[in-house]
C-alpha positions as CSV (number, residue, x, y, z in Angstrom):
1,M,-10.9,-26.3,25.0
2,V,-12.3,-23.7,22.6
3,R,-15.5,-24.7,20.9
4,I,-15.5,-24.3,17.2
5,C,-18.5,-23.1,15.3
6,T,-18.2,-25.5,12.3
7,S,-20.9,-23.8,10.2
8,H,-18.3,-21.0,9.2
9,I,-15.5,-23.4,8.5
10,K,-14.6,-25.1,5.2
11,R,-11.8,-27.2,6.6
12,I,-10.5,-28.0,10.1
13,L,-6.8,-28.7,10.6
14,K,-5.9,-31.1,13.5
15,I,-2.8,-29.6,15.1
16,S,-2.6,-31.8,18.1
17,N,-4.9,-34.1,20.2
18,Y,-5.9,-31.0,22.2
19,S,-6.6,-28.2,19.6
20,N,-8.1,-27.7,16.2
21,Y,-7.6,-24.7,13.9
22,A,-9.8,-23.6,11.1
23,K,-8.7,-23.0,7.5
24,N,-10.6,-21.2,4.9
25,C,-13.3,-19.5,7.0
26,R,-16.6,-18.7,5.3
27,E,-19.4,-16.2,5.6
28,N,-17.0,-13.2,6.3
29,T,-15.4,-14.8,9.3
30,A,-11.8,-15.0,10.4
31,G,-9.6,-16.2,13.2
32,D,-8.2,-19.6,14.3
33,H,-11.7,-20.8,15.0
34,C,-13.6,-18.6,12.5
35,D,-15.1,-16.9,15.5
36,L,-14.3,-13.3,14.5
37,C,-15.6,-11.1,11.8
38,A,-13.2,-10.7,8.8
39,T,-11.6,-7.3,8.1
40,G,-14.2,-4.8,7.0
41,Y,-17.1,-6.6,8.7
42,Y,-18.9,-6.3,12.0
43,G,-21.2,-8.4,14.1
44,D,-21.1,-11.7,15.8
45,P,-20.4,-14.9,13.8
46,S,-22.3,-16.9,16.4
47,T,-25.7,-15.2,15.7
48,P,-28.0,-15.7,12.8
49,A,-27.1,-12.3,11.4
50,G,-23.4,-13.2,11.4
51,C,-20.9,-10.7,10.0
52,L,-22.1,-7.9,7.9
53,P,-20.1,-5.4,5.7
54,C,-19.1,-2.1,7.2
55,Q,-20.5,0.8,5.2
56,C,-17.3,2.8,5.2
57,P,-18.1,4.6,2.9
58,T,-20.5,1.9,1.4
59,A,-20.9,-1.9,1.7
60,E,-19.6,-2.3,-1.9
61,K,-16.6,0.1,-1.4
62,N,-15.5,-0.8,2.1
63,F,-12.2,0.7,3.4
64,A,-12.7,-0.2,7.1
65,R,-10.7,-2.5,9.3
66,T,-13.8,-2.9,11.4
67,C,-16.8,-0.8,12.5
68,S,-19.6,-0.6,15.0
69,V,-23.2,0.4,14.4
70,S,-25.4,2.5,16.5
71,T,-29.1,2.8,15.7
72,T,-31.1,6.0,16.3
73,S,-34.4,7.4,15.2
74,A,-32.5,8.9,12.2
75,G,-31.3,5.4,11.2
76,R,-28.1,3.4,11.5
77,H,-24.8,5.2,12.0
78,F,-21.5,3.4,11.3
79,N,-18.5,4.2,13.5
80,C,-15.6,3.3,11.2
81,Q,-12.1,2.3,12.0
82,C,-10.2,2.8,8.7
83,R,-7.7,0.6,7.1
84,E,-4.1,2.0,6.7
85,G,-4.1,4.8,4.2
86,Y,-7.7,5.9,4.7
87,T,-9.3,8.6,6.9
88,G,-12.5,10.4,7.6
89,P,-15.6,9.4,9.5
90,K,-16.6,7.1,6.6
91,C,-13.0,6.2,5.4
92,D,-13.7,8.0,2.2
93,R,-10.5,10.1,2.0
94,C,-6.8,9.3,1.7
95,A,-4.8,9.7,4.9
96,D,-1.6,11.8,5.0
97,G,1.2,10.1,3.1
98,F,-1.3,8.4,0.7
99,Y,-3.0,9.6,-2.5
100,G,-5.8,8.5,-4.8
101,S,-9.6,8.8,-5.4
102,P,-11.1,6.2,-3.2
103,L,-14.7,7.0,-4.2
104,S,-14.2,6.7,-8.0
105,D,-14.6,3.4,-9.8
106,G,-11.7,1.2,-8.9
107,G,-10.3,4.0,-6.8
108,E,-8.1,3.4,-3.8
109,C,-5.4,5.1,-1.6
110,L,-1.8,4.3,-2.4
111,P,1.3,5.3,-0.5
112,C,3.1,8.4,-1.6
113,A,6.5,6.7,-1.2
114,C,8.3,10.0,-1.8
115,N,12.1,9.4,-2.1
116,A,13.7,10.7,1.1
117,Y,16.7,12.1,-0.8
118,G,14.8,13.8,-3.6
119,S,11.6,15.1,-2.0
120,V,10.9,18.1,0.2
121,S,8.6,16.0,2.5
122,E,6.8,12.6,2.7
123,Q,3.5,14.3,1.6
124,C,2.4,14.2,-2.1
125,D,-0.5,15.6,-4.1
126,E,-3.7,13.9,-2.8
127,I,-5.0,13.0,-6.2
128,S,-1.9,12.5,-8.6
129,G,0.6,11.4,-6.0
130,Q,3.2,13.8,-7.2
131,C,5.8,14.5,-4.5
132,E,7.4,17.9,-4.2
133,C,10.9,17.5,-5.5
134,V,14.0,19.4,-4.5
135,A,15.6,21.4,-7.3
136,G,17.1,19.3,-10.1
137,V,15.2,16.1,-9.2
138,A,12.2,14.7,-11.1
139,G,9.7,11.9,-11.2
140,R,6.4,11.2,-9.4
141,D,8.3,10.1,-6.3
142,C,11.3,12.4,-6.8
143,S,13.8,9.6,-7.5
144,Q,15.2,10.7,-10.9
145,C,18.2,12.7,-11.8
146,H,19.6,13.7,-15.3
147,W,21.7,11.0,-17.1
148,R,25.1,10.4,-15.4
149,H,23.9,11.9,-12.2
150,V,23.0,10.3,-8.9
151,L,20.7,11.3,-6.1
152,T,22.7,11.9,-2.8
153,P,21.7,12.0,0.9
154,E,22.4,15.7,0.7
155,K,19.2,16.0,-1.4
156,R,20.8,16.9,-4.7
157,C,21.8,15.3,-7.9
158,K,25.5,14.9,-8.2
159,D,27.5,14.5,-11.5
160,C,29.1,11.0,-11.8
161,G,31.8,12.3,-14.1
162,G,34.6,11.7,-11.6
163,V,32.9,11.4,-8.2
164,C,30.5,8.5,-8.0
165,S,32.1,6.0,-10.3
166,G,35.1,7.9,-11.4
167,N,37.5,4.9,-11.5
168,L,35.3,3.0,-13.8
169,L,34.4,5.9,-16.0
170,N,38.0,7.0,-16.3
171,R,38.9,3.6,-17.7
172,V,36.1,3.7,-20.3
173,R,36.9,6.0,-23.1
174,G,34.0,7.4,-25.0
175,D,34.9,5.5,-28.2
176,I,31.4,4.2,-28.8
177,S,30.8,3.5,-32.4
178,K,27.7,2.3,-34.0
179,S,28.1,-0.9,-36.1
180,G,25.0,-2.4,-37.6
181,D,22.3,-3.0,-35.0
182,S,24.7,-3.2,-32.0
183,L,26.8,-0.7,-30.1
184,H,30.5,-1.4,-29.4
185,L,32.3,0.0,-26.4
186,I,36.1,0.1,-26.8
187,L,37.9,-0.1,-23.5
188,S,41.5,1.1,-23.0
189,D,44.0,0.2,-20.3
């Protein structure tokens, strides 16, 4: 049976006669028994020091999954394992496929999410997130075409005049007239 360190637990859930699981771990701990350090923390929850924040890049702005610390005559050195979207020895830059300014106030790294049909690649500008669009496509993520056009797997915008929704558009005649505050669409057989 696993021994539970109850000083780190707010509430214990009794699952069966043989096992207990922790809920709402405290003091930067995680795991079924609050016996692990939470994401972005390092150390040993069973020691008085407990779990401390990784300085990746700083304790206040922490983008690490976990870290380890080595102490030398020059001081403490953090070996950071970055969260998804972050890279660099101190997790202070956005990884490929992400953009942002992680070191600025409120800064973080966000996925580029470039549209596969409208962009040249999955990469984007590292600060603005603007994807490189194929000709005729627009938008930050390269997902927008001109009105009455649709983005196709062939990486181009195609006119919907008679191809995409031709049957529907052929039935709708352009007899749109403005009447007061509403628009009326007149359909013909």
